[in-house]
C-alpha positions as CSV (number, residue, x, y, z in Angstrom):
1,M,11.7,-16.8,-24.2
2,Y,12.6,-15.6,-20.7
3,E,9.9,-14.4,-18.5
4,G,10.9,-12.5,-15.4
5,G,9.6,-13.7,-12.2
6,Y,7.5,-10.9,-11.7
7,K,5.2,-12.4,-14.1
8,K,4.4,-15.1,-11.7
9,L,3.1,-12.9,-9.3
10,I,-0.6,-12.9,-8.7
11,V,-0.7,-9.1,-8.0
12,Y,1.3,-8.7,-11.5
13,K,-1.6,-10.8,-13.3
14,N,-4.1,-8.8,-11.4
15,A,-3.0,-5.6,-12.7
16,C,-2.5,-6.9,-16.3
17,E,-6.3,-8.1,-16.3
18,L,-7.4,-4.6,-14.4
19,R,-5.6,-2.8,-17.2
20,R,-7.4,-4.8,-20.0
21,L,-10.5,-4.2,-18.5
22,I,-10.0,-0.7,-18.0
23,Y,-9.3,-0.3,-21.7
24,K,-12.3,-2.3,-22.7
25,Y,-14.6,-0.4,-20.3
26,T,-13.5,3.2,-20.9
27,D,-13.6,2.7,-24.8
28,S,-17.3,3.6,-24.8
29,F,-16.7,7.1,-23.2
30,K,-13.1,7.9,-24.9
31,K,-14.8,10.4,-27.3
32,E,-16.9,12.3,-25.0
33,D,-14.4,12.3,-22.3
34,P,-10.7,11.6,-23.6
35,R,-9.0,13.4,-20.5
36,L,-10.6,11.1,-18.0
37,V,-10.1,7.8,-20.5
38,S,-6.6,8.6,-20.8
39,Q,-5.8,9.4,-17.1
40,M,-7.8,5.8,-16.3
41,R,-5.7,4.1,-18.8
42,N,-2.1,5.8,-17.8
43,A,-2.9,5.0,-14.1
44,A,-3.8,1.0,-14.8
45,R,-0.7,1.0,-17.3
46,S,1.7,2.3,-14.3
47,V,0.2,0.0,-12.0
48,K,1.8,-2.9,-13.9
49,Q,4.7,-1.4,-15.6
50,N,6.3,0.0,-12.3
51,I,6.2,-3.5,-11.1
52,V,8.1,-4.6,-14.2
53,E,10.4,-1.6,-13.8
54,G,11.5,-2.1,-10.1
55,Y,11.9,-5.7,-10.6
56,K,14.4,-5.1,-13.2
57,R,16.4,-2.5,-10.8
58,D,19.4,-3.6,-8.9
59,S,18.2,-2.5,-5.7
60,I,15.5,-3.7,-3.3
61,G,15.0,0.0,-2.1
62,I,14.4,1.3,-5.6
63,Y,12.1,-2.0,-6.3
64,I,10.1,-1.1,-3.5
65,N,9.8,2.5,-4.1
66,M,8.5,1.6,-7.7
67,C,5.9,-0.6,-6.0
68,K,4.8,2.0,-4.0
69,V,4.3,4.1,-7.4
70,S,2.2,1.3,-8.8
71,Y,0.0,1.4,-5.5
72,A,-0.6,5.1,-5.5
73,S,-1.6,4.4,-9.2
74,L,-3.7,2.1,-7.9
75,E,-5.6,3.9,-5.3
76,E,-6.1,6.9,-8.0
77,L,-7.7,4.5,-10.7
78,I,-10.0,3.4,-7.7
79,E,-11.1,6.6,-7.0
80,D,-11.5,7.0,-10.7
81,I,-13.6,3.9,-11.0
82,D,-15.8,5.1,-8.2
83,D,-16.3,8.3,-10.1
84,C,-17.3,6.3,-13.2
85,F,-19.9,4.5,-11.2
86,E,-21.5,7.6,-9.7
87,D,-21.4,9.6,-12.9
88,E,-23.2,6.2,-14.6
89,R,-20.5,5.6,-16.6
90,F,-20.4,2.1,-15.4
91,N,-23.3,0.1,-14.6
92,S,-23.1,-1.7,-11.2
93,E,-22.0,-5.0,-12.9
94,I,-19.0,-3.4,-14.4
95,Y,-18.4,-1.7,-11.3
96,D,-18.4,-4.7,-9.2
97,Q,-16.1,-6.2,-11.7
98,L,-13.6,-3.5,-11.5
99,N,-14.0,-2.4,-7.8
100,D,-13.6,-6.0,-6.6
101,L,-10.5,-6.5,-8.9
102,A,-8.7,-3.2,-8.0
103,K,-9.5,-3.9,-4.1
104,R,-8.0,-7.3,-4.1
105,T,-4.6,-5.9,-6.0
106,S,-4.5,-3.2,-3.7
107,Y,-4.6,-5.4,-1.0
108,L,-2.2,-8.0,-2.6
109,L,0.2,-5.1,-3.4
110,S,0.3,-3.9,-0.2
111,R,1.4,-7.1,1.2
112,Y,3.7,-7.8,-1.4
113,I,5.5,-4.2,-0.6
114,N,5.5,-5.3,3.2
115,S,7.4,-8.4,2.2
116,L,10.0,-6.5,0.2
117,F,10.5,-4.5,3.4
118,K,11.0,-7.9,5.5
119,M,13.4,-8.9,2.7
120,E,15.4,-5.8,2.9
121,R,15.7,-5.9,6.7
122,E,16.8,-9.7,6.6
123,G,19.1,-9.3,3.7
124,T,17.2,-12.0,1.5
125,W,16.7,-10.0,-1.4
126,R,19.6,-11.4,-3.6
127,K,18.9,-14.6,-2.8
128,N,15.3,-14.3,-4.0
129,F,15.8,-12.2,-7.1
130,K,19.1,-12.7,-8.4
């Protein structure tokens, strides 16, 4: 079975774990606030899915843009995590776990986007991804 190179990326693995945890920890309040749960789950899913979709495109520019969409979704999710903690939907242990993973993922995604820009400038993208 083929596994895309994106599956080897730590940022992608983190995004997968973050999505899994968001689904797990929002389950307890999905009946009382289904809109918030849906938004958080969609944002978490968007982080990983846009990395995948962009990777499969035939343009470094499109890939960079898709990674930037992932980054924006992640920042939205971080704000929702903060809100859930402030509204006492997440205890401090869950908040710390989600916040730490989300912030590490944000850092890695930012660095990854910068490295993609560098590959684009140097013209090395095709060698690395094709």
